[in-house]
N, C-alpha and C positions, 0 to 999 in steps of 0.2 A: 650322428649315428643312429638316432631313432628313426629318421627318415629313410635311411639305408634299410633298415628292417622293414619299414612300410613297403618300400619297392620290392623287397625280397619276399613279401607276403608273410612275414613273421609277425607283424603288428598291425593293428588297425589305427587310423587317425581318430583321435578323440573328438566329440562334439565341440568341446571347448576350443579346439585348435583349428577348426574349420574357418571361422572369420579371419583369423591370423593368416592362414595360407591364402585365402581369397584376396586379402589385401596385399600380401607380398607378391603374388603372381599377377596382380592387377587385372583380375577377371572382370568382364562386363557383367551386367545383371543377369543375362541369360546363362553365361558361363558359370557364374556363381551358383545359380540355382541348380544347374546340371551337376556341378561338382558336389553340392551338398547332398543331391539325391543319390548320386553314385556312391558316396561314402556310406550313407545310411542303407543303401541296397546291399552293399557288401558286408555290412555288419548285421543285418536282419537275421534273426534266428528262427522266425515262424515263416511258413510258406505264404501266409496271408500278408504279412509285412513285405516279403520280397515282391509279391504280385503288386502291391500298392506303389512301391518305389520304382518298380520296373515300368509301370504304366506312366508314372510321372516322367521317367527318363525318355520313353518313347514320344510322349508329348512334346519334348523339347528338342527332339532331333530335327535335322533339316527336313523340310516337307517332302522331298522327293524320297527319302529313305523312310520317313515316318509311315507313309502310306502303305508301302511294301511290307515293312515290318509289322504293322498293326494287323494287316490282312493275313499275313502268314501266322502270326500269333492267334488270330481269331480262327484260323483254319484248324489248328491243333487243339484250341480250347473247348471246342464242343464236338463230342464223339461222333455226332451224326454227319458232320462234313466229311469225314473219312469214310464212314459207312455208306453215304450216299454216292460218293465217287466210285466205290467198289460195286454198288448196286446198279448204277448206270452201265458198268462194264458187263454185267451179266444179264440185265433185262432189256431186250431189244425194243426199239420203237416206242419208248416212253416219252410222251410229250407233256404230261400233267403232273405238276408238282404234288397235288393231293394224292395221286396214285403212289408216287414215290414215298411220301410221308407215312401212308398207311402200311407199307411193306416193311418198315423198320420195326424191330423189336427191342425195346418198347416203341410204340409208334410216336411220331413227333406231330406237331401241328402243321398244317398247310403253310402258314405264315413262316415257320421255322425252315421248312423245306425251300420255300421261295427265296429266303435270305441266303440259305446255304447255297443254292444253285447259282444266285447272283455272284457270290463270293468265288465259287469254283470257276465261273466263267471269267471273272475279272483276274484271277490268278492264271488263267490260261490252261486249267486242267480239264475242262469240258468245253464242248461247243455244240451248236445246233447244226444238223445236217440240212440238206435242201428239203426234207419233209418235215422239218421242225422237231425231229427226235434228238434227244441228247446223246452225244457221243464223247468218249474220251479223247483228249488231245494229246499230241506228243509232248508238248512243252511242259516242263515243270519248273516253278520258280523256286530258287533257293534263297536263303538269307543268312545273316551272320550267326555265329555260334551261340551268342548269348540268347538270341530270340529262340533259336531252336532248343536250347537247354530248358528255358522257362516253359515254353509252349508244350514241349514233350512231357515235362513234369506233370502239367495240368491234365494232358491226355492220359497218361498212365494212371493217375489218380481216378479219373473218370472210368476207365476200363476196369480197374480194381472193384470200383463201386458196382459197376454193372455185373461183374462176375458174382459178387455176393448176392444181388437181387436175382440172378439167373437160377440160384438154387431153388427158389420158390416159383419163379415165372416159367421155367423151361422144364418140360418132362425129362426124366432121367435118360431116356433112350435118345434124346436129342442133345445131350451135353455130356462132358466128362470132366468132373471136378474132384480132384483128389488132393490131399495134404499128407506131408511127411515131416515129422519133427525128428531131428538128428543132432548128435553131439560129435564134433570132429575138430580138426585143426585147421589153421589158416592155410596151411600147405594143401590139405585135402580140399578146402574151399576153392582154391585156385584151380584145382583139377575139375571140380564140379562145374565151375563157370566155363571152363574150356569145353567140357562135355556138352553143356547147354548151348553154347555157341555152335558147336558142331551139329547138334540136333536141329537148331534154327535153320542152318544152312541146308540140311537134308530136307526139311519140311518145305523150304522155298523151292528147292529143286523138284520135289514131288508135285507141288501146286503148279510150277511152271510147265511140267509135262503133261498135266491133266488137261484134257481137250474139253471136257464137259464141266460146266460151272452151274450150280443150282441156288446156292445160298452164300451169303456173306458170314464168315465166322470170325470170332475173336479168340486168339490164343495167347494166354498170359504166362509168362515164366517169372517166378518170384522166388527169391531166397534172401532171408534177412535175419539178423541176430535176435534172439529172445533173451539173452543175457549179456552182461557187460564185465566179464571177469579179466580181460586182457589188460595190460599195463597202460595201453593207449588211452584208456578212460572211455566215457560215453561217446558213442559215435552218432 
């Protein structure tokens, strides 16, 4: 009955039970290691622990999948990969990684730009044209949900950090940062989330229709609890 609860995501496998299950299921050494890291990954409470065991899991995946997953994970793990891809979309005839690096805010090193460009090319997101300039490619590589979940969490944390730094780095006329502290119900929260989703769709449509592009901007939407009064306990 305990393992039924495990399969139904109601219970975690204890560390003490891991060797017993490995023995019972006759796992190979590689399978045993993967299973152990998988259990510990699902039980991790801190993001740093999740990242540690997640990278261990990627290292044990089959080579063909590991390369793609690691590259996609790397793409979302550094904010400048996404920013560079957008920058290439709006700056014509750029052939120099140093030039691209200096255009970002905050600026990155030419070496970081070169690694990012190599990654974007490997993922099929950008290409060089006949004149050697970087261009966006049509192809976009997708990967499994677990990789996306972990990578996007890292990306979102980076964007939140940059938003905080932008208060001091960017003049007020070039940014819009506001905060709102509210007290409401879970039902109203659901409506707020729907409104935010609607606004995101409207903004995407506005950007799609805009023919002139001048800069790359980051727009964050954040809503999170500052209290823990509900019966569900700490989230």
